[in-house]
N, C-alpha and C positions, 0 to 999 in steps of 0.2 A: 565326612572322613571318620567322625566319631559315631555314626550310626545312631544318633539320637541320645547318646550317653554323654554325660559331662566328663571333664578331664579328671576329676577326682576318682570316678569309678574306673577309669582306665589305669590310672597309676596304682590304685589299690590292687587291681587284678595283676599288674606286672610284679607288685611286691610279692603277692601270693605265689605266682609262678616261680620268681626268683628264690623264694623260701623253699619250695617244693623241690626245685633243681638242687639246691644245696643240700637238702635232706637225703635225696637220692644218691647224690656224690658221696656224702659222708657214709651212708649205708653201704655204698659199694666199697669204699675204702676200708671199712671195719669187718666186712664179711667176705667179700670176693678176693680182695688183694692178698690177705694172709693165705689163701688157698693157692693163689699163683705164686707166692714166694715158696711155699712148701714143695710145690711141684718143681719149681727151678732148682731148689737146694737137694732135692731127693737123690739125684745121681751122686753128688758129693758125700751125702750121708751114707749111701750104700757103699761107696768106695772106702770111706772111713771105717765103717764096720768090718768090711772084708779084709782090710789090712791090719787093723789094730784091735778088732774084736769090740765087743760092747763094753762101755765103760762100767766100772763096778760102783763108782760113787762119783757125784759132782760136788765139788767143793768150791 
């Protein structure tokens, strides 16, 4: 079942895979999700600009 490897080798590999999956998910959250949010809010932003104009300052 372990194909000649001991249990420590298998659990170490699982930890690496879990760490790699965590890093990939965190990277997706930090890079891809903001882009999706921007695309989702874009129609609202365009509507706001068309009705109220561009803001002069943000306080």
